[in-house]
C-alpha positions in Angstrom: -8.7 2.9 0.4 -10.1 -0.2 0.7 -9.5 -0.8 -3.0 -5.9 0.6 -3.0 -5.2 -2.0 -0.2 -6.3 -4.6 -2.2 -5.2 -3.8 -5.3 -1.8 -3.1 -3.4 -2.0 -6.5 -2.5 -2.6 -8.3 -5.6 -0.4 -6.6 -7.5 2.3 -7.9 -5.0 0.8 -11.4 -5.2 1.5 -11.0 -9.3 5.0 -10.6 -8.7 5.4 -13.0 -5.7 3.8 -15.9 -8.4 6.7 -14.3 -11.3 3.6 -13.6 -13.6 5.8 -10.0 -13.9 9.5 -10.1 -13.2 9.7 -6.6 -12.4 7.3 -3.5 -10.9 8.0 -1.9 -15.1 7.3 -4.5 -16.5 3.8 -4.8 -14.9 3.4 -1.0 -14.8 3.6 -1.4 -18.7 1.2 -4.3 -19.1 -1.4 -3.2 -16.3 -1.2 0.3 -18.2 -0.4 1.7 -15.0 2.5 4.7 -14.3 5.3 3.2 -12.3 5.6 5.3 -10.0 2.1 5.2 -8.2 2.5 1.1 -8.8 5.0 1.5 -7.0 3.4 3.9 -3.9 0.4 0.7 -3.7 2.9 -1.5 -3.7 4.2 0.2 -0.5 1.2 -0.7 1.5 1.9 -4.0 1.6 4.8 -3.0 3.9 1.4 -1.6 6.8 1.0 -3.4 9.8 -1.1 -6.1 10.0 -3.5 -3.4 12.5 -3.7 -0.3 10.7 -4.6 -2.7 7.4 -7.5 -3.9 9.5 -9.1 -0.6 10.5 -9.0 0.2 7.1 -10.7 -2.6 5.8 -12.8 -3.0 8.4 -13.7 1.4 7.9 -12.7 2.1 11.2 -8.9 3.7 10.1 -7.7 6.6 12.2 -9.0 10.0 11.4 -5.8 11.5 10.1 -5.8 8.5 7.9 -6.3 9.1 3.8 -4.7 8.1 1.0 -2.9 10.5 -0.2 -1.5 10.5 3.3 -1.0 6.4 2.7 0.6 6.5 -1.2 4.0 9.1 0.0 6.6 7.3 2.2 6.1 6.0 5.3 8.5 4.2 8.0 8.8 0.5 7.4 9.0 -0.3 11.3 5.7 -0.8 12.6 5.5 1.1 15.7 6.7 4.1 13.4 3.8 4.0 11.1 1.7 3.5 14.5 3.4 7.2 15.9 3.2 8.3 11.9 -0.8 7.5 12.4 -1.4 9.1 15.6 0.3 12.0 15.2 -1.7 12.9 12.2 
């Protein structure tokens, strides 16, 4: 999960600095499936304390990478409910 978060924030940074004009362009250049790249980029929307818990190696027991790669709520409070529910 830590590696996926690091990649997500790296890819977001590349978009923010204008290195790539779109997710499609980045996916092609980085040789990543566009859908997977989009899923990774969503990780940058996780609540800061969820990101911190993952980086510190103390994520919720119910939290795993496949679960993070499916759409989740953008609102941080709603994310916490989803994570707590398992």
